[in-house]
N, C-alpha and C positions, 0 to 999 in steps of 0.2 A: 502494500500499499502505498501512496506515495506520502510523505512529507511536507510537501509545498503547497504552498496556500492555493495558487494559481494550478497547480498539476491536478490537486482534488476537484477543484471547479470544472477544469477540463475533462477529469474522466467522468461527473456525473452529465457535463454535457455532451460526450460520444455517447454515453448509454441511451439517453434520451433518443439522441438521434438516429442511434442501432434500431433501436424498436419501432419509431416512427419509417425508416427506411422499409424496416424487413417487411411491413404490414401494409408497405406502400406494394413492394414486389409480390407482397402473394396475393394482392389482391389482384395486380397485372395477370399474374399467373390462371389465376381463378377465370378473367375473363377470357382472358384468352383460349383458354381449353374448352370454355364456353359459346363462344364463338366455335370453334373449331368443330365441336360435334354439332353446333346447328347447321356447318355447314353439309358436313358429313351425311346429316339424317334430311337435306334440303329441306329445312323448314324455313317457313314463309318467313320468321322473323330472324335470319341470317343476318341478313343487310344489317338489321336493328344491333344485335350483340357484336356486331364486326367494329358500327362504328365506336359503340359503348368499349369496346375494347383498344381502338385505338386515340379515342380520347385520354383513357386513362394514361396511354404509353404516354402520348405527347405529355401531360400534368405529370406524369414523374421525370421523362425529362430537363422539363420546365425547371423543376426545381431543383433536378441536381444526381438526383436518386441513380437514373439508370443515364449512358451517356447518351449522345443526339444520334451517335450515328447507329448504335444499338438498338434506339426507339425506331431509327430511319428503315433498319433492317427487317424490326419485328412487324412492323406495317406495311412493309413491303410483301410480306412471306403471306401476312393474314389477308391482302387485299389479292395478291396473286392467287392465292387457294379459292377464293372464293368470286372471282372471276372465271375462270380453271372449268 
């Protein structure tokens, strides 16, 4: 455990950010999985599911949770699968 006050604070901040980022990543994975399942089942709401997934991916990239190129790659794969 750190003895320096600023490092103790930094550790607290890192824990908070880690939990927040983990929940955001988890939501991205869930929405992506839902969208892929909808596409595979030819569901009528597959476009809506993809739209929601892309929206969350964009938000995560904007907040810096995932890299912008990773976001672009994931969105591209989703839309390609939807159109394919």
